[in-house]
N, C-alpha and C positions, 0 to 999 in steps of 0.2 A: 552829530554835533547839534544840528537843529533840534532834534528830539530832546537832547539833554537840556538845551536852553529853554524849550517849552515846558519841560518838567520842572525846571528850576523856577521859571516864572509862575507856574501853577502853585508850586510850594510856597513861594513868597506871598502870593495873593491869598491863599488859604490861611496862612499864618496871620496875615494882616486882618482878614475878616474876623477871625476868632478873637484876636486881641482887641479889635474895635468893639466887638460885641461885649466882651468882658469889661472893657472900660465904660461902655454905656451903662451896663448893669450896675457897676460900682458907683457911677455918678448918680443913677436913679436912687440907689439906696441912700446915698448921702442927702440928696434933695428931699426924699420922702420924710426924713427926720425933721424937716422944717415945716411940715404940714401940721396945722393945729386943728383941723377938722377931719372927721372920718379916720381918726388915729388907729382905731382897732382894725379897720379894714387894711390900712397901709401896713400895719404890723404883720398881718398874715401874708400880705403880698411880699414883704421883705423876707419872710421865712422861705418863700418859694424861690426868690432871687438868690438867697444864700445857698439853697440846694443846687440851683443851676450852676453857680460859680464853683461849688464843691465838685460837681460831676465833671465839668469842663476841665478843672484842674487835675482830675484823676486820669484824664486821657494821656496815653503815652506820647512822648514828644514827637515821634514820627507821624502820629495821627494829627496832632495839633498843627504840625508844619504843612500837612497836605490835606487839609479839611475839604478843599474843593475836589479832591480825587474820590471823595466818598459822597455820592449824591444824597444819600439819606441824611448824613450829618450836615451837609451843606444846606439842605432844606430846613432842617431843624434850626440851625443858626440864623437863617434868613427869617424864619417865623419869630424867633426870640427877638431879633433886632426890630422887626415891625411892631411887636407888642411893647417892647421897651420904648420905642419912639412915641407910641400912643400914651403909654403910662407917664412918660415925662411931661407930655402936654397936660394930662389930667392933674399931675402933681403941681404943676405951675398954676393951674386954675384954682386948686385947693388953697395954695399959698396966698393967692391974690383975691380969693373969694369971688372969682369971676364966673363961676359955673351958673348955668341957667336954672337949675332946680336941684333940691336935695335928693329927691327920689331918683332922678335921672343919674346924678353922680353916683349914688349908691349902686345903681344897676350897672353903670359903666365899670365901677371898681370890681364888682362881682364877676363881670365878664373877663376883666383883666386877670383876676386870680385864676379863673378856670383855664385861661389860655396858658398861663405860666405853669400851672399844674400839669396840663397836657404836655408841655415841653419837657418837664421833668420825667414824665412817664416815657416819652419818646426817646429821650437820651438814655434812660435806663435800658430800654428795649434794644437800642442800638448797641450798647456796650455788651449786653448779654448775647446778642446774636452774632457779634463779631468776635467774641472771646478775647477782649482786648487787655484784660488784666494779666500782668506777667506772672502772677503767683499760681496760675493754673488751677489745680483742683483743691488747693489747700489755703486756708485763710490764716493769717498771723493774728492771733488774738492778744490784744493788749491786756496786761494784768490789771486787775481792779486796784485803784489807788487806795492807800490807807486813809483812815478817818481824818488825819491831820494834813492831807494833801492840799496843795495850793489850788486856787481857782483855775489856773491854766491847766494843771494836770487833770482836774475833774472835767474841764471842757474838752480836752483832747480825748479822754476816755469815752465820754458820751458821744462825741463825733464818730469815734471808731465803732461804737455799738450801732449807731444809726446808719453808718455806711453799709453795714451788712444787710440792712433792710432795703437799701436804696439802689446799690450798684453791685456789679460783679458778674462773673460768668455764671452760667446756669449751675454748674457743679459747685462753685463757691457759694452761690446763694442757697442751694440745697443744704450745704454744710452749715451755713449760718442760721438757717431756719429749722434745724433739727430741734426737736422738742426740748432736749436738755439745755442746749445753748440758748434757745429762745426764752426758756424759763429763767435761766440765770441772768440774761440780759434784762428781762422785765423786772426781776427782783432787784437788780442794781439800780435801775431807773426809779423803782418804787422807793428804795432806800434814800436815794439822792433827793427825790421830790419832797421828802419829809423835812428837809432843811430849807428855810426861807431864802437863805443866801444862794442856794443853787437852783431855785425854781426858774429864775430868769435865764440861767445858763442852759437849762434843759429846753425851755421853750425857744430860746434863741438859736439853738442848734437843730431845731426842727423835730422835737420829740412828739408833737401832737399828731402829725400825720401817721407815723407808724403805729401809734397807740390806737388810733381809730381803725386802721386796717386790721389790727388784731381783733377789735370788737366785731368787725364784719365777717372775718374768715378764720379766726383763730380757734383753738381748742377752748373748752370750758375753763381750764386752768389759766390759759393765756388771757381770756376775757376777764377773769376775776382779777388777775394781776394788773391788767390794763385799767380796769375801772378804779382800782385802788390808787394807781398813779394819777388818773384824771381827777379823782376826788380831792387829792392834795393840791394839784396845780390849779384847780378851779375854785378853791376856797375863797369865800367873799366875792364870788363871781369874777375872780381874776381869770383872764384868758378865755372867758366865755365865748367871745366872738370867734376866736381862733378855733376852738373846738367845734362850734357850730358851722363855721365856714368849711371845715374838712368833712362835714357830714356827720359829726358826732351826735347831734341831737336826734337825728333819724335813727342812727344805729342803736342808741340807748333806748329809744322808744320801742324799737323792735325787740330788744332783749326783755324789756319790762312787759311788753305785750305777749311774749311767749308764755309767761307765767309758769311757775314750777313750785310744787309744794314739798319736794324733798329738800333735805338740809343743804346740799351743795348748790342745787339750782336756785333755791330760795335766797341763799346768800348772794349769789350773783345778781339776781333781780333786785335785791335790796340795795346793793352797791350801785347798780345802774340808776335806780330811782334816786339815790342820794346825789349822784353827779348831776342828774337833771334838776334836782332841787337847787344846786349851786348855779346852774346855767340860767334859771328863770329869774334870777336877780336882774337880768337885762330884759326890759319890757318887750322888745321886739322878739326875743327868743320865747318869752312867756306866751305871747300871742301865737307864735308858730306852733308850739307844742299843744296848745289848746285846740287850734285848728286841726291838728293831726290826731286828735282823739285822746289827749292825755287825761282828761277828766274821767270818762268812763273806765279807762284803763286803771287809774289809780284807785278808784272806788272798788273795782274788781279785786285789786291786790289787797285792800283792807280786809276783804272777806276770805282771803287765802288762809291756808293752815300754817304757813311759815311765819314765825314772829319777826324775822328780819325784814321780810317783804312788807308785813303789816305796818311796822313802825316807820319804815322809810316812806311808804305810801301816805301814811297819816301826816308825817312831816311835810311831804310834798304838797298835799292838799292845803295845809296851813299856810305855806308860803304862797301858793297860788291865790288863796283867798285874801291875802294881806294887801290892803290898799287898792283894791280893784272891785268896785261894786258890781260891775257887769259880770266878771268871772265868778264872784260869789253867787250871783243869781244862777249861773250855769251849773255850779256845783250843787246848789239846793235843788234845782229842777231835775238833776240827774239822780237824786236820791241820797245826796251826801249826808244830810242831817240824820236821816233814818239809819244809814249804815254806821255812822259814828256813834249814835246812841246805842245801837245794838252791841257795840264793843263794850259798853258800860253795864250791860245786863249781868248781874251777879251769877246768873245761871249759865252764862256762856263760858267758854274755855280760854278766853283771852287772858294774857298775862297782865300783871299790875303795870308794867312799863307801857304796854299798848293802851291800857285804859287811861293812864296818866296823859299820854300823848293825845288821845282822843278827846279828853276833857279840855285840853289846851286848844286844840283845833276848833272845837265847838265854840269856845269863847270868842275866838277870832272870827269865825264864820257868822255867828249870830249877833255880835255886838251891834248896837244902834239900830236894831230892827225888831219892832214889836211882833211883826208877822213871823219872823224866824223863831223868836222866843216862844210864840204860841205853838209852832211846830214841835219844839222841844217838849212842851207840856203834853202834846197829843201822843208823843212816843214814849211816855212814862219817864221822861228824863228826871223830873223832880223826885220820883220814888228812888231811882238809882242814886241820885245826888244825896238824898238823906241816908241811904244805906252806907255809902262810902264815907260820909261825914262821921258816921257812928262806928263803922267796922273796918274802914280802909287803912292802908299803910300811910305813914306820915306824908310821903310825897303826893299821893293821890288825894289825901285829905286837904292838903294845901290847894291843889287845883280845884277840888270840889268847893272849897270855901270861896275862891275867886269866882267860880261859876255862880254860886249862891248870891254873891254881891251883885253880879251882872243882872241876874233875874230881878232882884229887889230894886236895882237902880232903874231898870227899864219900866217897871210897874210902880214906881214911887209916886 
């Protein structure tokens, strides 16, 4: 009798702790929407909070009611509560603008994100190790919604897809990650990400983190599909902070740095470089990728044999050079002008598209600088310019004409 009462008391306590933790998380999510500063960082923190709530809600009722009887789970919940308390304090400071320094607050928020991400991983490991999902070895796959499906149906479908990357028994997770299923899941996400109205749904349901994990450990096909998704959700630098916070910039740089001249590998590198181009619309991310060696990497890609890699790298260099004199200087010092002029050599094997892109990049890179224009002359740029004005296709003739005006304007 005494033992039964003790078990009942433990059950009630465990249930209350879990409920209190979820209530705190929900309150923090609500509070964070009132912050007007560091909004991108709070956005990625909210995505982690949503993941935690989703996983806690997936626990069987008997586990939720007896959380204290599972030391591992109890410890995770305690850690989540402590991090939530700290986060609530930081959110209040952001709302009141009472923090002591911008850099310190950014660092604190980064630490909070890492802690919540660690809690997500710990919860997933706990569920896998305990075999808590009642479906055993088989996953129920929700049918793909039709094109005219409602926003709620799309959101439910996406959450179901992401759930198979985040939670489940080892056997269930293996089933979910079979190449065919993974390919279809990524294709579905890629399709949905092409619609502006669904981008926020995808990001809100936590699609960024699984896509980055595919970039890090997936197959070449999985990486290609993942980069196509990321290309769409980061257009106009949207969600750039979220991708970077999940390690996306580093994963993309690694893919680009691998380099590959065959058609398939070159396509992947070109896509990864394209996503990086979207990310560097944010100055902090631009500085990060430059520090990580993005300039020599992109110049090397311009010299590759794959057209997709060449074009993406040239576009990337152009965006890097835009509006930043210091980075323009780094590109020039790394040999950027020489490499881009080499693309214009009529004797080279570069395509008209690559030459058109190179011409535009050189205009951005060398504008307002007599020294850089002189470098163009030293690399026979004027001879190439005259050749394409006379013999080039219409698109490259237009770029060559703009370049000619630039040269004349500088030496007017």
